[in-house]
Every structure is written in structure tokens, then in C-alpha cells.
C-alpha positions in Angstrom: 97.8 111.3 112.1 94.6 111.2 114.4 93.8 108.9 117.0 91.7 106.7 114.7 94.3 106.2 112.3 96.7 105.8 114.9 95.4 102.5 116.1 95.2 99.2 114.4 91.5 98.4 113.5 89.7 96.4 116.2 92.7 96.5 118.6 94.1 99.0 121.2 97.5 98.6 119.7 99.3 101.5 118.2 100.7 101.8 114.8 104.8 102.3 114.8 104.5 103.7 111.2 102.1 105.0 108.5 102.1 101.8 106.4 100.0 98.7 106.6 103.4 96.7 107.5 103.2 96.7 111.2 105.5 94.7 113.5 103.8 92.2 115.8 105.7 91.7 119.1 105.4 88.0 120.1 107.7 86.9 122.8 107.3 83.3 122.4 107.8 81.1 125.2 109.1 77.6 124.2 108.7 74.7 126.3 112.2 73.4 127.8 110.9 69.9 127.3 110.2 70.2 123.7 111.8 67.3 122.0 115.0 67.6 119.8 113.2 66.5 116.8 110.2 68.9 117.2 108.8 68.4 113.6 106.7 65.3 113.8 109.6 63.2 115.3 111.3 63.7 112.0 115.0 64.0 112.4 115.5 65.4 108.9 112.6 67.8 108.9 113.7 69.3 112.5 117.4 69.4 111.6 116.7 71.2 108.0 114.2 73.8 109.7 116.6 74.3 112.6 119.5 74.9 110.2 117.2 77.5 108.4 116.6 79.2 111.7 120.3 79.4 112.2 120.6 81.8 109.3 117.7 84.1 110.2 119.2 86.4 113.2 122.1 87.6 111.2 120.6 87.1 107.8 117.8 89.4 108.8 120.1 92.0 110.1 121.9 92.0 106.9 118.6 92.6 105.2 117.9 95.7 107.5 121.5 97.3 107.0 121.3 96.8 103.1 118.1 98.7 103.0 118.9 101.0 105.7 122.0 102.2 103.6 119.5 103.8 101.0 116.9 104.8 103.5 117.9 108.6 103.7 117.8 108.7 99.9 114.0 107.7 99.5 111.8 110.4 98.3 108.6 108.4 98.6 106.7 109.1 101.9 105.1 105.7 101.6 108.0 103.7 100.9 109.9 105.4 103.9 107.0 104.2 106.3 107.0 100.7 104.7 110.9 100.5 105.2 110.1 101.5 109.0 107.8 98.5 108.9 110.1 96.1 107.4 113.0 96.9 109.6 110.8 96.4 112.8 109.3 93.1 111.5 112.8 91.8 110.6 114.1 92.9 113.7 111.6 90.6 115.8 112.1 87.6 113.4 115.8 87.5 114.3 115.3 87.9 118.0 112.5 85.1 118.1 114.6 82.7 116.1 117.6 83.4 118.4 115.7 82.3 121.5 114.7 79.3 119.6 118.2 78.4 118.4 119.3 78.8 121.8 117.0 76.1 123.0 118.0 73.7 120.3 121.7 74.3 121.4 120.7 72.9 124.8 119.1 70.1 123.0 122.4 69.1 121.5 122.2 70.7 118.1 125.2 73.0 117.6 123.3 76.2 116.6 125.6 78.5 118.1 128.5 77.2 115.6 126.2 77.7 112.7 125.1 81.2 113.9 128.8 82.2 114.2 129.6 80.9 110.7 126.7 82.7 109.1 127.7 86.0 111.2 131.3 85.6 109.8 130.2 84.8 106.3 127.8 87.8 106.0 130.4 90.1 107.5 133.0 89.0 104.9 130.6 89.6 102.1 129.5 93.1 103.5 133.2 94.1 103.2 133.7 93.0 99.8 130.3 93.7 98.0 129.0 97.0 96.8 125.8 98.2 98.4 124.0 97.7 95.1 125.1 94.2 95.3 124.1 93.6 98.9 120.6 95.1 98.3 120.2 92.9 95.3 121.1 90.1 97.4 118.5 91.0 99.9 115.9 91.2 97.3 116.6 87.6 96.1 116.7 86.3 99.6 113.4 88.0 100.3 112.1 86.5 97.4 113.0 83.1 98.6 111.6 83.5 102.1 108.5 85.0 100.6 107.9 82.1 98.3 108.7 79.6 101.3 106.2 81.6 103.5 103.5 81.5 100.9 103.9 77.8 100.3 103.4 77.2 103.9 100.4 79.4 104.2 98.8 78.0 100.9 99.5 74.5 102.0 98.6 74.3 105.9 99.5 70.5 105.9 103.3 71.8 105.4 103.2 72.5 109.0 101.2 69.3 110.1 103.3 67.6 113.0 105.1 70.8 114.4 105.3 71.1 118.2 102.5 73.2 119.5 105.1 76.0 120.4 106.8 75.9 117.0 103.7 76.0 114.8 103.0 79.9 115.8 106.6 80.7 115.3 106.7 79.8 111.7 103.2 81.0 111.1 103.8 84.2 112.4 107.1 84.5 110.4 105.5 83.3 107.1 102.7 86.0 107.5 105.1 88.8 108.0 107.5 87.7 105.3 104.6 87.7 102.8 103.5 91.1 104.0 106.7 92.9 103.4 108.0 90.8 100.4 108.0 94.1 98.2 109.7 96.6 100.4 113.4 95.7 99.7 112.7 95.3 96.0 110.9 98.6 95.8 113.9 100.4 97.5 116.2 98.5 94.9 114.0 99.7 92.1 114.0 103.2 93.5 117.7 103.4 94.2 119.5 101.3 91.9 117.2 99.8 89.2 119.6 97.7 87.2 118.1 94.6 85.8 121.4 92.7 85.2 122.6 93.3 88.9 119.2 92.1 90.0 119.0 88.7 88.0 122.5 87.8 88.3 122.6 88.3 91.9 119.6 86.0 92.0 121.3 83.1 90.1 124.4 83.6 92.5 122.3 83.6 95.7 120.3 80.6 94.4 123.4 78.6 94.5 124.6 80.0 97.7 121.2 79.6 99.4 120.9 76.0 98.4 124.4 75.0 98.9 124.6 76.5 102.5 121.3 75.2 103.7 122.5 71.7 102.8 126.0 72.6 104.5 124.3 73.9 107.7 122.1 70.9 107.8 125.4 68.7 107.9 127.1 70.9 110.3 124.2 70.5 112.8 124.3 66.6 112.3 128.0 66.1 112.4 128.3 67.3 116.2 125.0 65.3 117.1 125.2 62.2 119.4 122.7 59.8 117.2 122.8 58.2 114.1 121.4 59.3 110.9 117.6 58.4 110.4 117.7 57.1 107.0 113.8 56.6 106.9 113.2 60.2 108.0 115.8 61.3 105.3 113.9 59.6 102.4 110.6 60.7 103.7 112.0 64.3 104.0 113.2 64.4 100.2 109.9 63.0 99.0 108.4 65.9 101.1 110.5 68.3 99.5 111.0 67.0 95.9 108.6 64.1 95.5 105.1 64.0 96.6 103.9 66.4 98.0 107.1 68.0 96.9 106.7 71.6 98.1 109.9 72.7 96.8 109.0 71.8 93.3 106.0 74.0 93.6 108.3 76.9 93.8 109.3 76.8 90.2 106.9 79.2 88.6 107.3 81.9 91.5 111.1 81.4 91.2 111.4 81.9 87.4 109.2 84.9 87.4 111.9 86.8 89.3 114.0 86.9 86.0 111.3 88.8 84.2 112.0 92.4 83.3 108.6 93.5 84.6 108.6 91.4 87.7 107.1 92.8 90.9 106.6 90.8 94.2 103.2 92.4 94.4 101.9 90.8 91.3 101.4 87.6 93.3 98.5 88.9 95.6 98.4 86.5 98.5 96.5 88.8 101.1 93.8 86.0 101.5 96.6 83.6 102.6 98.0 86.1 105.1 94.3 86.7 106.5 93.8 82.8 106.9 97.1 82.4 108.4 96.6 85.3 111.1 93.2 84.0 111.9 94.9 80.6 112.6 97.8 82.5 114.6 95.2 84.4 116.7 93.2 81.2 117.5 96.3 79.3 118.5 97.6 81.9 120.7 94.2 83.2 121.9 95.3 86.7 120.8 92.5 88.4 118.7 94.3 91.6 118.6 96.5 90.0 116.0 93.9 90.4 113.5 94.0 94.2 113.6 95.4 95.7 110.5 95.2 92.6 108.1 97.2 93.3 104.9 
């Protein structure tokens, strides 16, 4: 690779693999005075997204392990390079959310308890599930994270009210989840390819993902020192399922996963990633983030 192709366009940053999926090192700094309810003062939204954040460090590492299991068997040079990018991006996601989770622990949310629960639960599954099933689970969860990411990118108002330190974290994570949404799926199709395993695992994972997200919300709330804010809870459920009802908008993209000819790349969201990266670069005053748009 020559010097020209080894650099991200418009920047001095070096590519770390030969694909368009390039990890972006962020090293976010979170204000220690950031309020506990950092999402527009809403107890519900702040606790729900913090609960989701608690699943990311170990969840992202499970994704990496499930893909890495098949990495030596890949024949496609392009896919090998994309896997390197996927692993790099997921590693950074886990690390950044770990830092945020630690701050919320200091704010009175028992994030360490939830992270340990997730860690132990994933390790239990990894001991009992086949590599094929684990990779299928990764594909299912990657579809969930990509859908949520693209809802955020398509509807910038979803992020309205976030603390100024939190907005870049979620925006960056959303862009990269959309960027690498096809990688685990492509590894699965190349190395496993079984339709029944893929869709049955999605059905199981849907129940698991929904149930444990709610459970982790209550894990956090149960140990906190204030009363439930029922107004924020009602507004939060409306936000998710009423109007604007962001979760309801996921229906068509979710159901598409069950089609035999499904592929994540059929939903081309490059324009959303580009818009998200421009917003991120502006927020952080880091124009180099616009290099290598994918």
C-alpha cells in the first residue's frame, strides 16, 4: 500500500487496515459535574440509556470473540480487513462506555453491578453455546444496534437534550455501528450460512435483549436514593412507543432480518453517517474525523 492509500483522505491519520472501516480513537472527557440525569433532566431516559451503556463493554467484547473465532478461516482478503476494522471499532466502544459507566457509578447509579451481571451472563452463555450460535447472536445484536444507531442518525431530535459531553459519545457510536453493521453478518454467511440458526437466534435474542434491558433499568433504579419520577416514565414510554415512538419505527427494518435474502447493506445509510460525522466533527472541532467517510 502506497503512502497515498495509507492515509485517510483529508487527514494525516493512518489507516489501520485496508478497508473503509477505520476505528476512530476518541478519548472522551466527561465533566465530573455532569448531572445524574444527563438526558434533558429525564430520569427515565437517563437511566434507560445508562442501563444500555452497561451492556456495551462486555457485549462488544463478546461480539469480537465470536467473530475472531472464525477469523483464521476467512478466505476473502476484503472481509479479513473489514474484520480488523470491526474489532478495532468495537474495542473502542467498550472502552469509552466503561469510562462513562464509571462516572455514573459515582453519581449513584450501580453500573458496576449491572456490568458484572452482564459479564457473568455472557460468560455463562459462551460456555454453553456453539460458536455458530454465538456468531448468530452477534449478528442479531449487531442488527439491533445498527437499527437503533440509524434511528438516532435519521432523527437528530432523538438526541435533543443530552448533556454536551454525552451527545458526541452516542453520535460517534451510532456512526460506527452503522459503518460496520455488515461485518459479523458477512462472516456468518461465509462460515456458517444456516438460515434457521440465524433467524431462530434473532427471535430468542429479541426476547433476551428486550427483557434484560428492562431488567437492567430496574437494577439501576432499585439501588438509587430518589423516588421514581412517574411523569418522566410516562413521557419516556411515549417517546419510545407513542409519539414520536422511535421504537415503533424499527418494525420494517427488524422484520426484514427474517427474509432469506436479507443483508444489512441493503439499507444504504451512508448519507446518514456522513451527516452524523459532520455534526460530530463540528461538536468536537475535529475536522480530521471527516476523513474516510463510508
